[in-house]
ZAFIKE-587490 format. One record per residue (C-alpha): y, z, x. Coordinates in steps of 0.5 Angstrom, whole numbers. Example, Ala and Ser with C-alpha at 12.3 -4.5 7.8 and 13.67 -1.06 7.14 Angstrom:
PT     y     z     x
PT    -9    16    25
PT    -2    14    27
This chain:
PT     y     z     x
PT    60    11   241
PT    54    16   241
PT    54    24   241
PT    54    25   248
PT    61    22   249
PT    64    27   243
PT    60    33   246
PT    63    30   253
PT    70    30   250
PT    69    37   247
PT    67    40   253
PT    73    37   256
PT    78    39   251
PT    75    47   252
PT    75    47   259
PT    82    45   259
PT    84    49   254
PT    81    55   257
PT    84    54   264
PT    90    54   261
PT    90    60   256
PT    87    64   262
PT    93    62   267
PT    97    67   264
PT    98    72   259
PT    98    68   253
PT    98    74   248
PT   105    75   247
PT   107    68   247
PT   101    67   241
PT   104    73   237
PT   112    70   238
PT   109    63   236
PT   106    65   230
PT   112    69   228
PT   116    63   229
PT   111    59   224
PT   112    64   218
PT   119    60   218
PT   116    53   218
PT   115    48   212
PT   108    46   211
PT   108    39   211
PT   102    37   206
PT    97    31   208
PT    95    30   201
PT   101    26   199
PT    99    21   204
PT    92    20   200
PT    95    17   194
PT    92    10   193
PT    87     5   195
PT    84    10   201
PT    90     9   206
PT    89     8   213
PT    91    13   218
PT    92    10   224
PT    91    14   231
PT    95    13   237
PT    92    14   244
PT    96    16   250
PT    91    15   255
PT    87     9   257
PT    81    12   258
PT    81    15   251
PT    83     7   248
PT    77     5   252
PT    72    10   248
PT    75     9   241
PT    78     2   241
PT    77    -5   243
PT    85    -6   245
PT    87    -8   252
PT    89    -2   257
PT    97    -2   257
PT   101     1   262
PT   102     8   260
PT   109     9   260
PT   109     3   255
PT   104     7   251
PT   109    13   251
PT   115     9   249
PT   111     5   243
PT   109    12   241
PT   115    15   241
PT   118     9   237
PT   113    10   232
PT   114    17   231
PT   122    16   230
PT   121    11   225
PT   116    15   220
PT   118    15   213
PT   116    21   208
PT   108    21   207
PT   107    16   212
PT   102    20   217
PT   100    18   223
PT    94    21   228
PT    96    22   236
PT    90    23   241
PT    92    26   248
PT    88    27   254
PT    84    33   255
PT    88    37   260
PT    95    32   258
PT    99    38   260
PT    97    38   268
PT    98    30   269
PT   104    29   273
PT   108    25   267
PT   108    31   263
PT   114    34   265
PT   118    28   263
PT   115    27   257
PT   114    33   254
PT   121    34   251
PT   121    27   248
PT   115    28   245
PT   118    35   242
PT   124    32   239
PT   120    26   236
PT   115    31   233
PT   121    34   230
PT   123    28   227
PT   117    27   224
PT   117    34   220
PT   124    33   218
PT   122    26   214
PT   116    30   212
PT   111    25   215
PT   105    29   217
PT   103    28   224
PT    95    30   226
PT    93    31   233
PT    87    28   233
PT    81    30   238
PT    75    34   238
PT    78    41   238
PT    75    47   237
PT    79    53   240
PT    84    58   239
PT    88    55   245
PT    88    48   242
PT    91    50   235
PT    96    54   238
PT    99    49   243
PT    99    43   237
PT   103    48   233
PT   108    49   239
PT   109    42   240
PT   111    41   233
PT   105    37   230
PT   104    39   223
PT    96    37   222
PT    90    39   227
PT    83    36   228
PT    78    42   229
PT    71    40   231
PT    65    44   228
PT    61    43   234
PT    57    49   236
PT    62    54   232
PT    58    58   227
PT    62    59   220
PT    65    65   222
PT    68    62   228
PT    70    55   224
PT    73    60   218
PT    77    63   224
PT    80    57   227
PT    82    54   219
PT    85    61   218
PT    89    60   225
PT    91    54   223
PT    94    55   217
PT    98    61   220
PT   101    56   225
PT   103    51   218
PT    98    46   220
PT    94    43   216
PT    86    44   218
PT    82    38   218
PT    75    39   220
PT    70    34   223
PT    63    34   222
PT    58    29   226
PT    51    31   224
PT    47    36   219
PT    48    42   222
PT    56    42   223
PT    55    40   215
PT    52    46   214
PT    57    50   217
PT    63    47   214
PT    60    48   207
PT    60    55   209
PT    68    55   210
PT    74    54   205
PT    76    48   210
PT    81    44   205
PT    80    37   209
PT    73    35   211
PT    73    29   216
PT    66    25   217
PT    65    22   224
PT    62    15   224
PT    64    11   230
PT    62     5   233
PT    57     4   238
PT    50     7   239
PT    47    11   233
PT    52     7   228
PT    47     6   223
PT    45    13   223
PT    52    15   223
PT    53    11   217
PT    47    14   213
PT    49    21   215
PT    56    19   212
PT    53    17   205
PT    48    22   205
PT    54    28   207
PT    59    25   202
PT    55    27   195
PT    55    35   198
PT    62    36   200
PT    66    40   195
PT    70    37   190
PT    76    41   191
PT    76    38   198
PT    79    32   201
PT    74    27   204
PT    76    23   210
PT    73    19   216
PT    74    18   223
PT    72    11   226
PT    75     6   231
PT    75    -2   231
PT    73    -2   223
PT    72    -9   220
PT    75   -11   213
PT    67   -10   211
PT    66    -3   214
PT    73    -1   211
PT    71    -4   204
PT    64     0   205
PT    68     7   206
PT    72     6   200
PT    66     4   195
PT    63    10   198
PT    69    15   196
PT    73    16   202
PT    80    18   201
PT    83    17   207
PT    80    13   214
PT    83    16   220
PT    82     9   225
PT    83     8   232
PT    86     1   232
């Protein structure tokens, strides 16, 4: 996985979210959602990180995303969705799961028939106190609000080209939505940005593909600089046992892993 793929996914997410945000007046909807979120219970992911650096699996509901991040063979997307819902409905307390959705998923033909099923399954996971992360390279308020509206309990916010002020605002918005903000970074510039915020979880990107060795070096150099109070996570894919052992020895508290 090289940086250009991450950049492409960031741009797709931003373009889709902006199209959705401007398709109608969202201000009243946002204010109503924030009021509703005040009554929600905050589901912490920290309890899932106890033990020997647990693996948090990422399930992608899209074959194109699977081909980017995983060696898994393509599947029928209805079957992918059925398996995802089954896993959500059977999550137990303090067992975390991450879900990657296609950018602009709400514009697909299949979304209307799947939306309510996904919302119901996410509510069941919330009731069980099982954190569910919306995984993806998300960097705007529209993505955070939509994630909260669907019923996720945590979100990956990518530092991308945001400055410290913009990133801090997104972290605070996620908290207002009762979402755990997990900020992902992939390079030195983004590291400097996130260090200027109070992000409680920092996710270091180390995805296989071209530039993997440089990504591992970045992880090794970044870890000592991360605040002691924040939880240190790693985003990877197709990680072998040797990779996982290496990351555990480096001091990771959790590994978010595309299967």
